[in-house]
N, C-alpha and C positions, 0 to 999 in steps of 0.2 A: 316854656323854659327852653326852647330850641335856641334861643339867644344865646345861650351860654354857652353851644357848640360852635358857634361863630371864630377863625382862625384870631381876630382881634381879640377876643377873651381870652385865650390860651395863651397868647402874647401878654397879656397884662398878668395873666396868672405867673408866667414866667417872670416881669418885670416887679410883681410880689417878693419873687422868692430871690429877688437879685438886693432888692431894696434889704428884706429882713438880712440876709447874707451878708450884707456892708453893716447894719448892724452888730451882727455879731461877732464880726471882727475886730468892730473899733471898740467892743463894748469889753471891758473888764477892770481886772486894780489896778494894768497902768492907761492912761487915756491918749489913744491916737485918735485923731481929730480927723475928719472926714475929709476934708480940704489937704492934709498931707498927704493921704492914703489915694484922691484923684491926682495931687501931681504927679506924684509917683509912677501911678497907671499911663498914665497919658503923657507925660513930659520929662520922663526919666528923674524929676526930681532925688539926688542922693536924700537917704535919709541917715538919722545916726544909725549906729551900728546896735545898736541898744534896740532900739525900734526894728529893724530888719529881723533881729533875733528871735522879737516876739512872734513879729508878723508870720514868719515862714518856718519856724519851729514848733510855735504856741496857736495860736489865733487862725492863720489858713488851715494844716491839717485837721483841727477841729473844725470847721467851719466844713469842710469838705464832705468827713468823718459823720456831720450832722443830716447835712442833705445825702447822704449814703442810704444814710440807718434809715432815714425819713422817710424814704422811696423803697426800701426793701422791706419794712416792715408792714408798711401798707399796702403796698401791691402785694406781697404773699400773703397777708391776711385776708384783702377782698379776695385773692383767688381760691383760698383755704372756706370761707363763707361760702361761697359759689358750691366749690365741688362737697362740702360735708352741708350744706343747704343747713347752716347755723350762724346763725346774729352776733354767736358769742365765739368761733372758732379765730384763731389766731397760732401763730407760732408758740407764742409763752403758752394761751389755756390749753391746748392739744400735748402740750408737753415735749414740743420739737426741739423748743429751746435748750430744755434741760437736758435734753441728749445728747445735743450740740455741745453742752457741760461739760458730758460728762464724756464728750470725744477727747477735749480739751483735756479734764482730768486724765485720761489713760495715759497724754504726752507725760503728763506731769508726772504721775508712777512709774514708767519708763524712767524719767530724771532720776528720781530716788532709790531705782534699783543698780542705778549706772549706765544703763544705757546710755543716758545725753545729759548733758548737762544745763539746768536752764536754774542761775540763781536771782536774777531780775526779772523785771515784766518784759525786755526784750525775747524770753520767750513766746510772746503771747503772739507773733508776728511769723514764725516759721515756716514755713511752706507743709510740716505735716502737721502742727498746730491748724493749720489751717483746713487743712485736708482733713484732720479727726474731727473738727466741729462740724463739717459736712457731710461726713459720713456716719456723723452719731446724728444728726437729724435728719438726714434720710432713712436711716435704719426705725427711728423710732414713729418717722412719719408710714411705711410702709407698715410696722406694724400696726399703726392706728387705722389704716385703712385696710388691712384683711378682719379685724376685728369688728369695720363697721359694716363689713359685707356679711355678717350673723347677727350684729345688733344694728338694727333700722331704727330706735327712739333717739332721735338728737341729742334731746337730756343726758340718755346714758352715755353719748358718745364721747360728752362735756366730760363726764366722770368718770370713763375711761382713760378719756386724755390726762384729767388729772391724777390716777391711781399711777400713768404710765412715771410721769411727770416725778412725781414723790418718788419712787422706785428709783428713777435717775438721781435725784437729791442725795438719795437717803445711801446709793454708792459713792458718791461725791464727797458723802459726808463720811464714811466710814474712810476714806482717804484721807481728807484733813487733819479725824483723827489723829494718822500716823505718820504725817507728812512733819517736816521740817519747818519750823520754825519762818524762816527767810521764805520755802514755797507757801508755806501757809498765809503771812501778810501778803502776795504777791497773786495770789488767786482770794483773797479776799476784796483785794482792791480790785480787780477783774470782776469780781462777780458781784459788786455793787453799782455796774453800770457807767460806763465812761466814756467819754471821745476823746481824750486826752489820751488813750494808748496809741495813736500811731502817727508815723510824722509822715511829712510832706509826701514822700517816694510812695507811702504803703497803703495811705486814703486815697492817690490816686489810682493807686490796683484798685482798691475797695472800690470807687468811683466810677472804673471801666467795667470791673462785673458786674455790678449792679444796673448800669445801662445796658451793657449787653444781653444781662436776662430777661431784664424788663422790654428789653424791643422782642425778644423771642415770646415771651408770652403776650405781646401786643397783635404780633404777627396774628396768634390764633383767636383773636377776640370775637370773631364773628365764629369760630366753631363755640368760643366759652357763652357767649347769650344762647346758643341754642341748648348746650349741656344743660346750663339753668332750666331750661326748664323739663328738664326729667332725661333720661336715659333713652327710655323707647321711642320718643318723641327725636330724639338724637341718632338712633340709629337709622330712623326711617328715610333721614338726610345723606345717609353713606358715612356719617361719620365717625373711626374707630373710637368707641369710649374708652376702651382699657388703655389704648395706643397715647390719647390725649391725657387720660385721668395721671398716666403713670410719668408723660413729659410735664405737667403741669407741677406733680408732687415732686420729682427728680429740679425743674426749676426754683419751687417755693424753699424744697431744703438746702438749693445753694445758696438763695439768699438769707437765710434764720442763718444759716453755719454760717456767713462771711460777716453779717454782723452780729453773732456770738463770740466770735476769733477776732474782730479788730474793736467792739466796742463792749463787750460782757453783754450778761442777759439785759435786757430793756424790756417792759411788761408795759402793754393796753395801747401802744401806739396802733400794733395791727387792728387792734378791734374799734379804735374809737375813729380813724379815718374813711375806712370803706363806708361808715353808716354816716358820718357830716355829710359826705359827696354826694352817696343817695339820696338823703334829706333836703339837699340844697335843688339838684339837679333834674330830681323826678325822673329817670329814666332808667331802662334795664338794660342798655345796651352795650355793651363791655366796652366798644373802639370806643365812645365817649365817654366811660366812666376811668376805664385804668389812667387816661393821660390828668384828669382832673387829681383821680388818689394818688400818686407820684407828685402833683405841684404841693396839692395838701399837708404831705405828707411830709415833704422837704421843708413847707413853711413852718409847720409844724413843731419839724425836731429842732429848726435852728429859732424858734420863739422860744421853748423851753430851755435850748442854751445860753440862749441871750437874760432868761431868768435865773440860771444856774449863775452863771457873772456876773449880776447885777447885785444876787444875795452873798456872793463871795468874797473874802477879804481877804484870806489868805491861798487856800487850798480851795479850787473850784468843788461846788456839788455834786454829788450823782446823778447825771442824766435822769436815773428810771425813779429818783426821789419825785422828782418833778413832777414825771408821763404818771407815776402812781395815783397822785397828788391830782390831776389834772381829769384823767381818767376816769376815777372808781366814779365821782357822779356820776358822768356819761355813761359807763355801762349799769350804772341803776337805773339809769333813765331808761336806756334800751331793754333792760328786765321787764318794767312798768307797763312797756308798750301792750298796747294789743299786737302790735306786729308780730312780737316776737315770739307769745304763746299762737298763735298762728301758723308760724314757721314749725317752730317745735313739735306740732301735734300732729 
């Protein structure tokens, strides 16, 4: 399977991302022909005003958000599975996304008591909300990490993550109970998971953050590979395990927090994509896995986005519904394989 790690194959993977990206941009309730899109890109052909509005205010920001969310969730999922040595670890299964949601809820609680005013979905992309989502995700991650030092069973760690997420969800539920109808509606739409929440400027910021954090993680890919073989083995190579773990968890928290802030909670992507990549390329080298995880994550989210656009006649379906329908059978397959039991034992 070494052929899968040649530059040509990576270029073909990027080409596939571009293909599904084009499909995502041209698919929707209003048809945009591929010919018009290519002529606009390469010859600056003038497009109708309605078409330009759809492209730059809806389709392109949505597709960029899909790419960013797919990369962020998949890469963070792979890192968390490696750190916790748990095939079902992800930002959603460990309660990290719930912690980010709690951070967003706290900002909204501030608005409900008059600290600030958020009457529409525009509140979702203020600096305070993004920062609150990242801080909430990081605090939850560190709490789980501290508990993991006492709990060695990986199966139990999943239950701990679930309980931490449940507590965060319960606190959010209390806030929803006392919130105003407008805030409740805005938070409900956001909590369903959507790629339509960010405008072009915000989606580009999201993409930039995702690329930068992913690049930082990739720089440490060799150390991540060694760390996957055990802490004592890593220390024998002179790796500062505590510092590396902290850096990786901080990176995962930023990725998960950004996805939650810009798109809402999206489940299963961080679980299934790393497993699909591992199953396909048969290697434990993180330097080879991380690029493919990013490529496959972006492709998967774009495909899911195209499905939601094709199924929607008026308002697009929440992306989390499609990822859940596709993700549940794959997670069940992971649970039924012998590799899962050998990992958690």
